[in-house]
C-alpha positions in Angstrom: 107.7 75.1 74.3 108.3 78.1 76.3 109.2 81.2 74.2 109.6 83.5 77.2 113.2 84.4 77.9 114.8 86.3 80.8 115.6 89.8 79.6 118.8 91.4 80.6 117.9 94.8 79.2 117.5 98.2 80.8 113.9 99.0 81.7 113.6 102.6 80.6 110.1 102.9 81.8 107.8 104.6 79.3 105.9 107.3 81.1 104.4 109.3 78.3 102.8 112.6 78.9 99.4 112.0 77.3 96.4 114.3 76.5 93.1 113.8 75.0 94.2 114.9 71.5 91.1 114.1 69.4 88.0 113.3 71.3 85.9 113.3 68.1 88.0 110.6 66.6 87.8 108.6 69.9 83.9 108.9 69.9 83.8 107.9 66.2 85.9 104.8 67.1 83.6 103.7 69.8 80.8 104.3 67.4 82.6 101.7 65.1 82.1 99.1 67.8 78.4 100.2 68.3 77.8 100.0 64.5 77.7 96.2 64.8 74.6 96.4 67.0 72.6 98.7 64.8 69.4 96.6 65.1 69.5 96.6 68.9 70.3 100.4 68.9 67.4 101.0 66.6 65.2 99.1 69.2 66.6 101.5 71.9 65.6 104.4 69.6 62.1 103.1 69.1 61.6 102.5 72.9 62.9 106.0 73.5 60.4 107.6 71.0 57.6 105.7 72.7 58.5 106.8 76.1 59.1 110.4 75.0 55.6 110.5 73.3 54.0 109.0 76.4 55.6 111.7 78.6 54.7 114.6 76.2 51.0 113.4 76.0 50.7 112.6 79.6 52.0 115.9 80.7 49.8 117.8 78.3 46.8 115.9 79.6 47.8 116.8 83.2 47.5 120.5 82.2 44.1 120.0 80.6 42.9 118.1 83.7 43.8 121.1 85.8 42.0 123.6 83.5 38.9 121.5 82.5 38.2 119.0 85.2 39.6 120.0 88.6 38.5 123.7 88.4 35.0 122.5 87.3 34.7 119.6 89.7 34.2 117.0 87.0 35.4 114.2 89.3 34.0 111.3 87.2 36.0 112.4 84.1 39.0 113.1 86.2 39.1 109.5 87.4 38.8 108.2 83.8 41.7 110.4 82.7 43.8 109.3 85.6 43.1 105.7 84.8 44.2 106.2 81.1 47.3 108.1 82.4 48.2 105.2 84.7 48.0 102.7 81.7 50.2 105.1 79.6 52.8 105.4 82.4 52.8 101.6 83.0 53.5 101.1 79.2 56.2 103.8 79.3 57.8 102.0 82.3 57.9 98.7 80.4 59.5 100.3 77.4 62.1 102.0 79.6 62.9 98.6 81.1 63.6 97.0 77.7 65.5 100.1 76.7 67.8 99.8 79.6 68.1 96.0 79.2 69.1 96.2 75.6 71.5 99.1 76.4 73.3 97.0 79.0 73.6 94.1 76.7 75.1 96.3 73.9 77.5 97.9 76.4 78.7 94.7 77.8 79.2 93.2 74.3 81.2 96.2 73.1 83.3 96.1 76.2 84.0 92.4 75.7 85.1 93.1 72.1 87.3 96.0 73.1 88.9 93.8 75.8 89.4 91.0 73.3 91.1 93.4 70.9 93.4 94.8 73.6 94.4 91.4 75.0 94.7 89.9 71.4 97.1 92.7 70.4 99.0 92.5 73.7 99.9 88.9 72.9 101.4 89.9 69.6 103.4 92.9 70.6 107.2 92.7 70.4 109.2 92.3 73.6 110.6 95.8 73.3 107.1 97.1 74.2 107.1 95.4 77.5 110.7 96.5 78.2 109.6 100.1 77.9 106.2 100.1 79.6 105.1 99.4 83.1 103.3 96.2 83.6 100.9 97.9 86.0 100.0 100.6 83.4 99.4 97.9 80.8 97.1 96.0 83.2 95.3 99.3 84.1 94.5 99.9 80.4 93.1 96.4 80.1 91.0 96.5 83.3 90.2 99.9 84.6 90.1 101.8 81.4 87.9 99.2 79.7 85.6 99.3 82.7 85.4 103.1 82.3 84.4 102.7 78.7 81.7 100.2 79.8 80.4 102.7 82.3 80.2 105.4 79.7 78.3 103.1 77.3 75.8 102.2 80.0 75.4 105.7 81.3 76.7 108.7 79.6 76.5 107.7 75.9 73.1 106.1 76.4 71.7 109.2 78.2 73.1 111.4 75.5 71.5 109.1 72.9 68.1 109.0 74.5 68.4 112.6 75.8 68.6 113.9 72.2 65.2 112.3 71.4 63.7 113.6 74.6 65.1 117.1 74.2 63.8 117.3 70.6 60.3 115.9 71.6 60.0 118.2 74.7 61.4 121.2 72.8 58.8 120.7 70.0 56.0 120.4 72.6 57.2 123.5 74.5 57.2 125.6 71.3 53.7 124.5 70.4 52.6 125.2 73.9 54.2 128.7 74.5 56.9 130.3 72.3 57.4 132.9 74.9 58.2 130.6 77.7 60.3 128.4 75.4 62.5 131.5 74.6 63.3 131.9 78.3 64.2 128.2 78.5 66.6 128.5 75.5 68.5 131.4 77.2 69.2 129.3 80.2 70.1 126.3 78.0 72.6 128.4 76.0 74.2 129.8 79.2 74.6 126.2 80.5 76.2 125.0 77.2 78.7 127.7 77.0 79.8 127.4 80.5 80.1 123.6 80.3 82.1 123.8 77.1 84.6 126.0 78.7 85.0 123.8 81.7 85.3 120.7 79.5 88.5 122.0 77.9 90.0 122.0 81.4 88.7 118.7 82.5 89.9 116.7 79.4 93.6 117.0 80.4 92.8 116.6 84.1 91.1 113.2 83.6 93.9 111.9 81.3 96.4 112.8 84.0 94.2 111.0 86.6 94.3 107.8 84.4 98.0 108.1 83.9 98.6 108.4 87.6 96.3 105.4 88.3 98.5 103.3 85.9 101.6 104.3 88.0 99.7 103.4 91.1 98.9 100.0 89.7 102.5 99.4 88.8 103.6 100.2 92.3 101.0 97.7 93.8 101.9 95.1 91.2 105.6 95.4 92.1 105.0 95.3 95.8 102.8 92.2 95.7 105.1 90.4 93.3 108.2 91.2 95.4 106.6 90.9 98.8 109.1 88.4 100.0 112.1 90.6 99.1 110.4 93.6 100.7 110.1 91.7 104.0 113.5 89.9 103.9 115.4 93.2 103.1 113.3 95.2 105.6 112.0 97.5 103.0 108.4 97.6 104.4 108.6 101.3 105.6 110.3 102.5 102.3 107.8 100.6 100.2 105.0 102.1 102.1 106.6 105.5 101.8 107.0 105.1 98.0 103.4 103.9 97.7 102.2 106.8 99.7 103.9 109.2 97.4 102.4 107.7 94.3 99.0 107.4 96.0 99.1 111.1 96.9 100.0 111.9 93.4 97.0 110.0 92.1 94.7 111.5 94.8 95.9 115.0 93.7 95.2 114.3 90.0 91.8 112.7 90.8 90.8 115.6 93.1 91.7 118.2 90.4 89.7 116.3 87.8 86.6 115.8 90.0 86.7 119.3 91.4 86.7 120.9 87.9 83.9 118.7 86.7 81.8 119.2 89.8 81.5 122.9 89.0 79.0 122.2 86.2 76.2 120.7 88.3 75.7 123.6 90.7 75.8 126.2 87.8 73.3 124.2 85.8 71.0 123.9 88.9 71.3 127.7 89.3 70.3 128.4 85.7 67.5 125.9 85.9 66.1 127.5 89.0 66.3 131.0 87.5 64.4 129.7 84.4 61.7 128.1 86.6 61.4 131.5 88.5 61.1 133.6 85.2 58.7 131.1 83.7 56.4 131.2 86.8 56.6 135.1 87.0 56.0 135.6 83.2 53.1 133.1 83.3 51.6 134.7 86.4 51.7 138.1 84.9 50.1 136.8 81.8 47.2 135.2 83.6 46.6 138.2 85.9 46.9 140.8 83.0 44.9 138.6 80.7 47.7 138.5 78.1 47.8 135.6 75.6 46.3 132.2 76.2 48.5 131.1 79.1 46.5 129.3 81.9 47.4 127.6 85.2 47.3 124.3 83.3 49.7 125.6 80.7 52.2 126.8 83.2 51.9 123.5 85.0 52.5 121.5 81.8 55.3 123.7 80.7 57.2 123.4 84.0 57.0 119.5 83.6 58.1 119.9 80.0 61.0 122.0 81.1 62.0 119.4 83.8 62.0 116.7 81.0 63.7 119.0 78.6 66.6 119.9 81.0 66.6 116.6 82.7 68.6 114.7 80.0 70.9 117.7 79.6 71.4 117.8 83.4 72.2 114.1 83.5 74.8 114.4 80.9 76.3 117.5 82.6 76.3 115.8 85.9 78.1 112.8 84.3 80.6 115.0 82.5 83.4 113.6 84.7 82.4 110.2 83.8 82.4 111.1 80.1 85.7 112.8 80.3 87.2 110.0 82.2 85.8 107.4 79.7 87.1 109.3 76.7 90.6 109.5 78.3 90.4 105.8 79.1 89.3 105.0 75.5 92.1 106.9 74.0 94.6 105.0 76.3 93.0 101.6 75.3 93.0 102.5 71.5 96.7 103.5 71.9 97.4 99.9 73.1 95.3 98.3 70.3 97.1 100.4 67.7 100.6 99.5 68.9 102.5 97.9 66.1 102.4 94.1 66.6 105.1 91.5 65.9 104.4 90.6 62.3 106.1 88.0 60.1 108.0 89.2 57.1 105.7 89.3 53.9 108.2 86.8 52.4 108.5 84.6 55.5 108.4 80.9 54.9 107.5 77.8 56.9 109.9 75.1 58.2 109.5 71.4 57.6 112.4 69.3 58.6 115.0 71.2 60.7 118.4 69.7 61.3 119.6 72.5 63.7 122.6 74.0 61.8 122.9 77.6 63.2 125.0 80.4 62.1 125.5 84.0 63.5 127.0 86.1 60.7 128.6 89.3 61.9 125.6 90.1 64.2 125.3 93.3 66.0 122.4 94.5 68.2 121.7 97.7 70.0 119.0 98.5 72.6 117.9 102.1 72.8 121.2 103.2 71.1 123.3 101.1 73.5 125.3 98.5 71.8 124.7 95.0 73.3 126.4 92.7 70.7 129.1 93.8 68.5 130.1 91.7 65.3 129.3 88.3 66.9 130.1 85.1 64.7 129.5 81.5 65.6 128.5 78.3 63.9 126.8 75.4 65.5 126.5 72.1 63.6 123.5 69.7 64.2 123.8 67.9 67.5 126.6 70.1 68.7 126.7 71.6 72.3 127.7 75.2 72.3 128.3 76.9 75.6 128.1 80.7 76.2 130.1 82.0 79.2 131.1 85.4 80.4 130.3 88.2 83.0 126.6 89.0 83.8 125.3 91.5 81.2 127.8 90.4 78.5 125.1 89.7 76.0 124.7 85.9 76.3 121.0 85.8 76.7 120.7 88.5 74.0 122.2 86.1 71.5 119.5 83.5 72.3 116.8 86.2 72.0 118.1 87.0 68.5 118.0 83.3 67.6 114.3 83.2 68.4 113.7 86.5 66.7 112.4 88.2 69.8 114.3 91.4 68.9 115.2 93.0 65.5 118.8 92.9 64.5 120.9 96.0 63.9 123.4 94.3 61.6 124.2 90.8 60.4 122.2 87.6 59.9 121.1 84.7 62.1 120.6 81.6 60.0 118.8 78.4 60.8 119.6 75.6 58.3 120.8 78.4 56.0 117.5 80.3 56.3 117.4 83.8 57.8 115.3 83.6 61.0 113.7 87.0 60.1 112.4 85.3 57.0 110.9 82.3 58.8 107.4 82.4 60.2 107.7 82.9 64.0 105.4 80.1 64.8 107.5 77.6 62.9 110.7 79.1 64.2 109.8 78.9 67.8 108.1 75.5 67.5 111.6 74.2 66.7 113.3 75.8 69.7 112.9 74.5 73.3 113.9 76.7 76.1 114.6 76.2 79.8 115.1 79.4 81.7 116.8 80.1 85.1 113.5 81.6 86.4 111.0 79.0 85.7 107.4 80.2 85.0 104.3 78.0 85.5 100.8 79.1 84.8 97.8 78.7 87.0 96.6 75.4 85.7 97.3 71.7 86.3 100.8 70.2 86.2 99.7 68.2 83.2 98.7 71.2 81.2 101.8 73.2 82.2 103.9 70.4 80.7 101.7 70.0 77.7 102.3 73.7 76.8 105.5 72.5 75.1 103.4 70.5 72.6 99.6 71.1 73.0 98.7 68.0 71.0 100.7 65.7 73.3 98.8 62.8 74.9 98.6 62.2 78.7 101.0 59.3 78.2 103.6 61.5 76.4 103.2 64.1 79.3 104.1 61.4 81.8 107.0 60.1 79.8 108.4 63.7 79.5 108.1 64.0 83.3 110.0 60.7 83.8 112.8 61.8 81.5 113.1 65.1 83.5 113.1 63.1 86.8 109.9 64.9 87.8 107.6 62.0 87.8 108.3 60.9 91.3 107.4 64.1 93.1 104.4 64.6 90.9 102.9 61.3 91.8 103.4 62.2 95.5 101.1 65.1 95.2 97.4 64.5 96.3 96.1 64.8 92.7 99.3 63.9 90.9 99.4 65.3 87.4 96.0 66.9 87.8 97.2 69.0 90.7 96.2 72.7 90.2 99.2 75.1 90.6 98.7 78.5 92.3 100.2 81.6 91.0 103.7 80.6 89.5 103.4 77.3 91.5 104.3 78.8 94.8 103.3 75.6 96.6 106.3 73.8 94.9 110.0 74.3 95.6 112.3 76.1 93.1 113.9 72.8 92.1 110.5 71.2 91.5 109.4 74.1 89.4 112.5 73.9 87.3 112.0 70.1 86.7 108.6 70.8 85.3 110.1 73.4 83.0 112.6 70.8 81.9 109.7 68.3 81.3 108.1 70.9 79.2 111.1 71.2 77.1 111.4 67.4 76.7 107.9 67.1 75.3 108.5 69.7 72.5 110.9 67.3 70.6 112.4 70.4 69.1 115.8 70.0 67.3 117.2 73.2 68.9 117.6 73.5 72.7 118.4 76.6 74.8 119.4 76.1 78.5 119.7 79.6 80.1 121.2 79.0 83.4 118.8 76.1 83.8 120.5 74.7 87.0 121.5 78.0 88.7 118.5 77.9 91.1 118.7 74.2 91.9 120.2 72.5 95.0 123.3 70.2 94.5 121.2 67.0 95.0 118.5 68.1 92.5 121.2 69.3 90.1 122.7 65.8 89.9 119.3 64.5 88.7 118.9 67.5 86.3 122.3 67.0 84.8 121.4 63.4 84.0 118.2 64.5 82.5 119.9 67.3 80.5 122.3 64.8 79.0 119.3 62.9 77.6 117.5 66.1 76.6 120.4 67.3 74.6 121.1 64.1 72.7 120.8 64.7 68.9 119.9 68.3 69.4 121.8 71.5 68.6 122.1 72.8 72.2 123.1 76.3 73.6 124.1 76.3 77.2 124.4 79.7 79.1 126.2 78.9 82.3 128.1 80.6 85.1 129.1 77.3 86.7 131.9 76.4 84.3 132.1 72.8 85.6 128.8 72.1 83.9 130.0 72.8 80.4 133.4 71.2 80.4 132.2 68.6 77.8 130.8 71.2 75.4 131.9 70.9 71.8 132.7 74.5 71.7 132.7 77.3 74.2 132.3 81.0 73.4 133.5 83.6 75.9 131.5 86.8 75.7 132.7 90.1 77.1 131.2 93.5 76.4 129.2 92.1 73.6 132.1 90.6 71.7 133.4 87.0 71.4 136.9 87.3 72.8 137.8 83.6 73.0 136.5 80.4 71.3 137.3 76.7 71.6 136.7 73.7 73.8 137.4 73.4 77.5 140.9 72.1 77.2 142.1 74.5 74.5 140.8 77.5 76.3 142.6 76.5 79.5 145.8 76.1 77.6 145.4 79.6 76.3 145.4 80.8 79.9 143.2 83.8 78.9 140.0 85.2 80.3 138.2 81.7 80.4 141.1 80.2 82.3 141.0 82.9 84.8 137.2 82.5 85.2 137.5 78.7 85.6 140.4 78.8 88.0 138.6 81.5 90.2 135.7 79.1 90.7 137.9 76.4 92.0 140.6 78.5 93.8 
């Protein structure tokens, strides 16, 4: 069964002006995903402690070697110490490898879970969400933004995590080695921190604007690729390129601003580090020459290495500040999508067992974004009855069917199925009992057999083939190289429009649903195919409550009742003959098609 329906609603594209409102909350939420992997993260912590201790001890030994062995020509002892250091550094490299390996596994697992949460909620969002959001922006959140989070987990957050341990270890070692030189280091660190904090406030908004612009760029690409045939047929190649270039320039400008702001931090940080190296060397040299304190050449050598390992993690995070800001902006966009209110059943919703197909619209009104689409619509369809809906394009015919399947919330009135309000029926049970054939058939990238089986997943291969025979699709399917196992490309582009529609009809056949909706089901089919389809439709509608939306009035002459919809209201109602005798709006429509 297909629950997708053609939407004739205005697309007021939702282009929200977003900003990174609460980065602490966003980080905490990412931490919630990481919390599941506490044991693996504790291993990373342990590996980092080992590598930090190895670095601290190894660097101190290097200083001692300079003072005790090199200056006194103790070459044998020097070789022994070098061999010991080599073993230590080998152990440190092994632990670093395992640290990175575990980190990558955790990052990929978290990204997978976030992607699952986004896609899972996306499948349960109400149709109104998709009417008010760009498809390209939604896709960008699911792909680019999640990838940015993954990058942050593997790089920025991990370096921040391991960097804290390294900074604490090196800082303690530096204090023990020389409090005076440590004080100089702290001055440069504080200056870097204050400057980076000031820049970060500017980059947060810049990176959020960059991701928003990227979503708009993806939307432009998605529309251009999907409508490539129309673009070429209507000679809109140049205008499409022009529009793309405008959006591309907008994204480039936003990306340049974000990257330019964040790139200031690196050079400033290098400058302060170089000044710190210069001051430490100068102070150490003065101390050695003047005989002040216990500073030696080995101490200065060791301290400079400590300083490199102390500022290294800080520098790495600052150099990746653009990645961090971009990832936080992406995370907020992703969590916005996860937090969107999904389509939930009413707490008092009930299931359906045996459905006869008695349908009532009781004073139904519906508005979309304050614009009234349906106004006080009333209709009753008895089981097995065929009800036709006719009227001008945009009159509200398809909206009536959307309300029957509870795709949109009512403004006023009730829609009843066998006397039960459809908003009080579990959506799964409601939609399982309604089969739909749309004008614009949609087929998924899977085999023909699986596309038909979507109507009833538990159907056997034999039932699939019977449904195809009933829809007059079996003949052309068996002529394909792989028959029912033929894999369809994107929206079955290798099939004709008529063949795609026949598969959609076969999908409706297999549902065995008591309620059937035919939404302009034959509008895109040639005359010869339409004759085959009409025969199949007659069998499909047998013993079903059927709603037929049609512009070709010749196809609904035998309907039990015909509702004429105009401007959201039922202006005429009756069978074909009685409406012709009224000589009203329906008669004018009918006669105009045969004049």
